[in-house]
Structures are given as C-alpha cells and as structure tokens.
C-alpha positions as CSV (number, residue, x, y, z in Angstrom):
1,M,304.9,233.9,112.0
2,T,304.2,232.3,108.6
3,E,307.9,231.7,108.0
4,M,307.9,229.2,110.8
5,A,307.2,226.3,108.5
6,F,310.3,227.1,106.4
7,A,312.5,227.9,109.4
8,L,311.6,224.7,111.1
9,D,312.3,222.7,108.0
10,R,315.7,224.4,107.7
11,L,316.4,223.7,111.4
12,A,315.5,220.0,110.8
13,M,317.9,219.9,107.8
14,Y,320.7,221.3,109.8
15,V,320.2,218.8,112.6
16,A,319.8,216.0,110.1
17,A,323.1,217.0,108.5
18,G,324.8,216.4,111.9
19,H,324.8,219.9,113.4
20,T,324.0,220.3,117.1
21,L,320.7,222.1,117.8
22,A,322.6,225.2,119.1
23,H,324.7,225.3,116.0
24,A,321.6,224.8,113.8
25,I,319.9,227.7,115.5
26,K,323.0,229.9,115.1
27,N,323.2,229.0,111.4
28,L,319.5,229.8,110.9
29,A,319.8,233.0,112.9
30,I,322.6,234.6,110.8
31,H,320.3,234.6,107.7
32,P,317.5,237.1,107.2
33,G,314.1,236.1,108.2
34,G,310.8,237.0,109.8
35,P,309.8,237.3,113.4
36,F,310.5,233.7,114.3
37,V,314.1,233.9,113.0
38,A,314.5,237.1,114.9
39,E,313.5,235.3,118.1
40,L,315.9,232.5,117.2
41,R,318.6,235.2,116.7
42,Q,318.0,236.3,120.3
43,V,318.2,232.7,121.5
44,A,321.5,232.3,119.7
45,A,322.9,235.5,121.1
46,R,321.9,234.4,124.7
47,Y,323.4,231.0,124.0
48,D,326.7,232.6,122.9
49,V,326.8,234.4,126.3
50,T,325.6,231.7,128.7
51,G,326.3,228.5,126.8
52,D,322.8,227.3,127.9
53,L,320.1,226.7,125.4
54,V,317.2,226.0,127.8
55,E,316.9,229.4,129.5
56,P,316.8,231.4,126.2
57,L,314.2,229.0,124.8
58,E,312.1,229.3,127.9
59,E,312.2,233.1,127.7
60,M,311.2,232.9,124.0
61,A,308.2,230.7,125.0
62,R,307.1,233.2,127.6
63,R,307.7,236.2,125.3
64,V,306.1,235.0,122.0
65,D,302.3,234.9,121.8
66,V,302.2,232.3,119.0
67,P,301.1,228.8,120.1
68,L,303.3,227.0,117.6
69,A,306.4,228.9,118.8
70,Y,305.5,228.0,122.4
71,I,305.2,224.4,121.4
72,F,308.5,224.5,119.6
73,A,310.3,226.1,122.5
74,S,308.8,223.7,125.1
75,Q,309.4,220.6,123.1
76,V,313.0,221.6,122.4
77,V,313.5,222.4,126.1
78,M,312.1,219.0,127.0
79,V,314.3,217.1,124.5
80,V,317.4,219.0,125.6
81,R,316.7,218.3,129.3
82,E,315.7,214.7,128.8
83,G,318.5,214.0,126.3
84,G,316.3,212.7,123.5
85,E,316.4,213.2,119.7
86,V,315.3,216.6,118.5
87,L,315.0,215.8,114.8
88,P,311.6,214.0,115.0
89,S,310.1,216.8,117.0
90,L,311.4,219.4,114.5
91,R,310.0,217.4,111.6
92,A,306.6,217.1,113.3
93,L,306.5,220.8,114.1
94,A,307.5,221.7,110.5
95,T,304.7,219.5,109.2
96,E,302.2,221.1,111.6
97,A,303.5,224.6,110.6
98,R,303.1,223.8,106.9
99,Y,299.5,222.6,107.5
100,H,298.7,225.8,109.5
101,L,300.3,227.9,106.7
102,N,298.2,226.2,104.1
103,E,295.0,226.8,106.1
104,V,295.9,230.5,106.5
105,L,296.6,230.8,102.8
106,K,293.3,229.1,101.8
107,E,291.4,231.5,104.1
108,R,293.1,234.5,102.6
109,G,292.4,233.3,99.1
110,Q,288.7,232.9,99.9
111,R,288.5,236.3,101.5
112,N,290.4,237.9,98.6
113,S,288.2,236.3,96.0
114,L,285.1,237.7,97.8
115,M,286.6,241.1,98.2
116,R,287.3,241.2,94.4
117,V,283.6,240.6,93.7
118,I,282.5,243.7,95.5
119,P,284.2,246.4,93.3
120,I,283.2,244.4,90.1
121,S,279.6,244.2,91.1
122,G,279.7,247.9,92.0
123,M,280.8,248.7,88.4
124,I,278.5,246.2,86.6
125,L,275.3,247.3,88.3
126,P,275.5,250.9,87.2
127,A,276.5,249.8,83.7
128,V,273.5,247.5,83.4
129,V,271.2,250.3,84.6
130,I,272.6,252.7,82.1
131,T,272.4,250.3,79.1
132,V,269.1,248.6,79.9
133,V,267.0,251.0,82.0
134,A,268.1,254.3,80.5
135,P,266.9,253.6,76.9
136,G,263.5,252.4,78.3
137,A,263.1,255.5,80.4
138,V,264.0,257.8,77.5
139,F,261.5,255.9,75.3
140,A,258.8,256.2,77.9
141,L,259.4,259.9,78.4
142,T,259.3,260.7,74.7
143,N,256.0,258.9,74.3
144,L,254.3,260.9,77.0
C-alpha cells in the first residue's frame, strides 16, 4: 500500500478545505487508486448505505493486513467516537506513511543496485579471461 502516503495527504487536504471526513473519503474513493483507495471505496459504499462511518472503518481495520491502514482506521474511529479533530491525525499518519515509503524506496534502490552488479560482473569476468589469459595461453602453447 505504497499509495497510502498520497491518499492520506489528499484526505487531509479535503478535510482542511472544510469537507467532512465522510465526504473526503467519498471524494477520494471516486478517483482511481491502489489497494488503500479501493478499501476506502468500500468504506464509502457502506457509508452511503448505513450512514455510519465507524462500522465500515472497523471492518477495514480487521480485513486489511497493513499496520498503517489499521492505525488509520482505529485512529479515525476513535476521533469520530470521541468527537475530536481528525486533521492532525491524518497529517501525522501521512507523515508516517511518507517516511515508510521513503524507507521502502531506499531499500529497493539498494537491492536493485546490487542486482545490477551481478550481470555486469558475469560479463566482465569472461571478457577479462579472454583478453588477458587467452593470449598468454596461446603463447605458452606455441613455445612448447
């Protein structure tokens, strides 16, 4: 769920612009996105039927096996039940998701750079053997 950082930022922008959380989720869910947006789409659909945001978010928390999505759902449920402000929570979650995304991208970059070395070394070693060792072997065989 690498798109969570961007989706949470957009949710925070909708809420900061004055939309309710339910309306922000609906607005985000109508646009294409990854697995997190698809989960929010299911939450929005359930909200349209029941008018309750807590139950669909609790179901999402149980269904999704991503810790950050669980934290998002549980924090939003807590804020909705307690009547607090959701914007600081969304901003903090978006910051955490961006940090996690940066870590994942750094790890992938390091792994990819190592994987690029393997084919290159596989090509360079035979080339070195052919250009350095082969003439010496030919010279040694002709002088026998």
